[in-house]
C-alpha positions, 0 to 999 in steps of 0.5 A, a space after each residue: 547101426 540102427 538104434 532106438 531109445 524107448 522111454 516111459 512117459 506115463 501109464 503105458 505110454 512110451 516115446 521112442 526116439 530112433 537112431 535117425 532122430 524121429 519120434 514114435 508114440 506107443 500106447 496100450 488101450 484102456 483095457 491094458 492100462 493105457 490111454 490109446 494115444 499111440 500105436 501098439 508095438 506089434 502094429 509097428 512091426 507090421 508098419 515097418 515091414 510094409 515100409 521096408 518092402 514098399 521102398 524096395 518095390 518102388 525102387 525096383 519098379 522105377 529102375 525097370 522104368 515102369 510108369 508107377 504113380 502110386 503104391 500102397 500095401 495092406 499088411 495083415 498079421 495073424 497072431 498066435 493065441 497066448 503069450 508071446 502072441 507072435 505073428 504066425 502069418 503075415 499077408 501083404 496086398 500091394 496095390 500099384 497105380 500107374 500107366 501100362 505097368 507090367 504084371 511080371 515087373 510087379 511080381 518080380 519086384 515083390 519077389 526080390 523084395 521079400 526074398 532078397 532085399 527086405 530085412 524085415 521080411 527076412 526077420 519076420 519070415 523066420 517065424 511067420 508064413 509070409 504070403 502076398 498078392 498084388 493088383 495093378 490099377 490103371 490111371 491116366 
């Protein structure tokens, strides 16, 4: 079961240790009493979403025997005004690099991730509109 321990270090800096034993530093900017020494918690939601769907997409494309050499995902979130400032819209742009990668394979992999496999998509999609696009960059 996923778990984490989040502990105050000083000011607004927190150290999170995940259930798998990895450490993440979070902090606020100076305007909110922090020292800008780590990522913002809401940024990490987007990072987690990108990682979750990215792992699905690359796994599916490999199973489809697509010659993928790289994958990057830009994740942009739009937050509601005021508190709690939840994400209302999230847009993902997948850039797949490889040789002779089929567009229908990429679209199917992304759709499967967002609609079936990615638990971050299921969680965030309950309250935010999720959209996506992709591009394929041909490499040698």
